[in-house]
C-alpha positions as CSV (number, residue, x, y, z in Angstrom):
1,M,-17.9,-51.5,-14.0
2,Q,-17.8,-55.4,-14.2
3,D,-15.8,-56.8,-16.9
4,H,-18.5,-59.1,-18.2
5,E,-21.1,-56.3,-18.0
6,I,-23.1,-55.7,-21.3
7,I,-24.3,-52.4,-21.7
8,L,-26.8,-51.3,-24.5
9,T,-28.3,-47.7,-25.3
10,E,-32.2,-47.6,-25.7
11,S,-31.7,-47.2,-29.6
12,S,-29.5,-50.2,-29.8
13,R,-31.9,-52.5,-27.6
14,K,-34.8,-51.3,-30.0
15,K,-32.7,-52.2,-33.0
16,I,-31.9,-55.7,-31.6
17,E,-35.7,-56.0,-30.7
18,D,-36.6,-55.1,-34.3
19,E,-34.2,-57.7,-35.7
20,L,-35.4,-60.5,-33.1
21,N,-39.1,-59.6,-34.1
22,Y,-38.2,-59.9,-37.9
23,L,-36.2,-63.3,-37.3
24,R,-39.1,-64.7,-35.3
25,T,-41.9,-63.8,-37.7
26,T,-40.6,-63.2,-41.4
27,K,-37.4,-65.1,-41.5
28,R,-38.6,-68.1,-39.6
29,A,-41.8,-68.4,-41.9
30,E,-39.3,-68.3,-44.8
31,V,-37.3,-71.1,-43.3
32,T,-40.4,-73.2,-42.5
33,E,-41.8,-72.8,-46.1
34,A,-38.4,-73.8,-47.5
35,L,-38.4,-77.1,-45.3
36,R,-41.9,-77.9,-46.4
37,R,-41.0,-77.5,-49.9
38,A,-37.7,-79.5,-49.6
39,R,-39.9,-82.3,-47.9
40,S,-42.1,-82.6,-50.8
41,Y,-39.2,-83.6,-53.1
42,G,-39.3,-87.1,-51.4
43,D,-36.2,-89.0,-50.1
44,L,-34.8,-86.8,-47.4
45,S,-31.5,-88.8,-46.9
46,E,-30.1,-87.3,-50.4
47,N,-32.3,-84.2,-50.6
48,F,-29.9,-81.4,-50.8
49,E,-32.5,-78.6,-50.6
50,Y,-33.9,-80.3,-47.1
51,H,-30.4,-80.4,-45.6
52,A,-29.7,-76.7,-46.7
53,A,-33.1,-75.6,-45.2
54,R,-32.2,-77.5,-41.9
55,Q,-28.9,-76.1,-41.6
56,Q,-30.4,-72.6,-42.2
57,Q,-32.9,-73.2,-39.6
58,A,-30.2,-74.2,-37.1
59,I,-28.4,-70.9,-37.9
60,L,-31.6,-69.0,-37.5
61,N,-32.5,-70.6,-34.2
62,G,-28.7,-70.0,-33.1
63,K,-29.3,-66.2,-33.9
64,I,-32.3,-66.0,-32.0
65,A,-31.1,-67.5,-28.9
66,E,-28.1,-65.3,-29.2
67,L,-30.0,-62.1,-29.2
68,E,-32.6,-63.1,-26.6
69,A,-29.4,-63.7,-24.3
70,L,-27.9,-60.4,-25.2
71,L,-31.4,-58.6,-24.4
72,E,-31.8,-60.6,-21.1
73,K,-28.2,-59.8,-19.7
74,A,-27.7,-56.4,-20.8
75,R,-28.4,-53.2,-18.8
76,I,-30.0,-50.6,-20.8
77,V,-29.1,-46.9,-20.4
78,E,-30.4,-43.8,-22.1
79,D,-28.9,-42.9,-25.4
80,G,-27.7,-39.6,-23.8
81,A,-26.5,-41.1,-20.6
82,A,-23.2,-39.5,-20.7
83,G,-23.0,-36.1,-19.1
84,G,-20.8,-34.2,-16.8
85,D,-17.0,-34.0,-16.8
86,T,-16.2,-37.7,-17.1
87,V,-16.1,-40.1,-20.1
88,G,-19.1,-42.4,-20.5
89,L,-21.2,-44.0,-22.9
90,G,-22.2,-41.4,-25.8
91,S,-19.1,-39.1,-25.0
92,I,-17.0,-37.8,-27.8
93,V,-13.5,-37.8,-26.8
94,A,-10.7,-36.0,-28.1
95,I,-7.3,-37.4,-27.5
96,R,-3.6,-36.9,-28.1
97,D,-1.1,-39.4,-28.5
98,V,1.6,-38.4,-25.9
99,E,4.4,-39.8,-27.9
100,T,3.5,-38.6,-31.6
101,G,1.4,-35.7,-30.7
102,D,-1.5,-37.1,-33.2
103,E,-4.7,-36.0,-32.3
104,W,-8.1,-37.5,-33.0
105,E,-11.7,-37.9,-31.8
106,Y,-13.5,-41.4,-30.6
107,T,-17.2,-41.6,-29.8
108,I,-17.8,-44.3,-26.9
109,V,-20.6,-46.4,-27.8
110,D,-22.1,-49.7,-26.8
111,A,-20.6,-52.9,-28.4
112,T,-23.5,-53.4,-31.0
113,S,-22.9,-49.6,-32.2
114,A,-19.1,-50.1,-32.6
115,D,-17.7,-48.9,-36.0
116,P,-13.8,-48.4,-35.7
117,L,-13.4,-47.3,-39.2
118,N,-15.8,-44.3,-38.4
119,D,-14.1,-43.6,-34.9
120,R,-16.9,-45.1,-33.1
121,I,-15.4,-47.4,-30.4
122,S,-17.1,-49.9,-27.7
123,Y,-16.5,-48.9,-24.2
124,S,-15.3,-52.5,-23.7
125,S,-12.6,-52.1,-26.3
126,P,-9.0,-51.5,-24.7
127,V,-9.1,-47.9,-25.7
128,G,-12.7,-47.3,-24.7
129,N,-12.3,-49.1,-21.5
130,A,-9.0,-47.2,-20.6
131,L,-11.0,-43.8,-21.1
132,M,-14.2,-44.7,-19.3
133,K,-14.5,-42.3,-16.2
134,K,-11.6,-40.3,-17.0
135,R,-11.6,-36.4,-17.3
136,V,-9.9,-34.0,-19.7
137,G,-6.3,-33.8,-18.8
138,D,-6.1,-37.2,-17.5
139,T,-3.6,-39.5,-19.2
140,V,-4.3,-43.3,-20.1
141,E,-2.2,-46.2,-20.8
142,V,-3.4,-48.5,-23.3
143,A,-2.1,-51.9,-24.6
144,I,-1.6,-52.1,-28.1
145,P,0.2,-54.7,-30.2
146,D,3.6,-52.9,-30.1
147,G,3.6,-52.4,-26.3
148,T,1.5,-49.6,-24.6
149,A,0.6,-46.0,-25.8
150,L,-0.1,-43.0,-23.6
151,Y,-3.0,-41.0,-24.7
152,E,-3.9,-37.5,-23.0
153,I,-7.6,-36.5,-23.1
154,I,-7.7,-33.2,-24.6
155,G,-11.6,-32.5,-25.0
156,L,-14.9,-34.1,-24.0
157,R,-18.3,-33.5,-25.1
158,H,-21.6,-35.5,-25.3
159,M,-23.7,-36.7,-27.9
């Protein structure tokens, strides 16, 4: 796997396309109307509403460009792409900290679906990257702020 490769699931691609459509149509129309209204107030050099609307327009255009670039560069995989006996996108991995014996589960997801507080980690995160393509029984080493941690894969299932 390339370091700079972006992988999205079909459902994530659909969410991004829906957001892009909303930004291009509804949100862009709202910003255009705000600009039109602000222009009607007269002198643009001291018109706060006009400058705020222009700033909002620039932010919107930047977000649209960012999403378009993401969709253009991303490799799309099926939501249930993981399978077999190795960790992949969509895998639910049970791990044990070799040092402490603590156990927990992570779901490996694409970067746009990551939610670490709910144990959904990106395949490109340090832990996710270390787990990719590994099997039950494998031990992985992960760089953490205090040094390194060793995790043993003790279970694997797929969404």
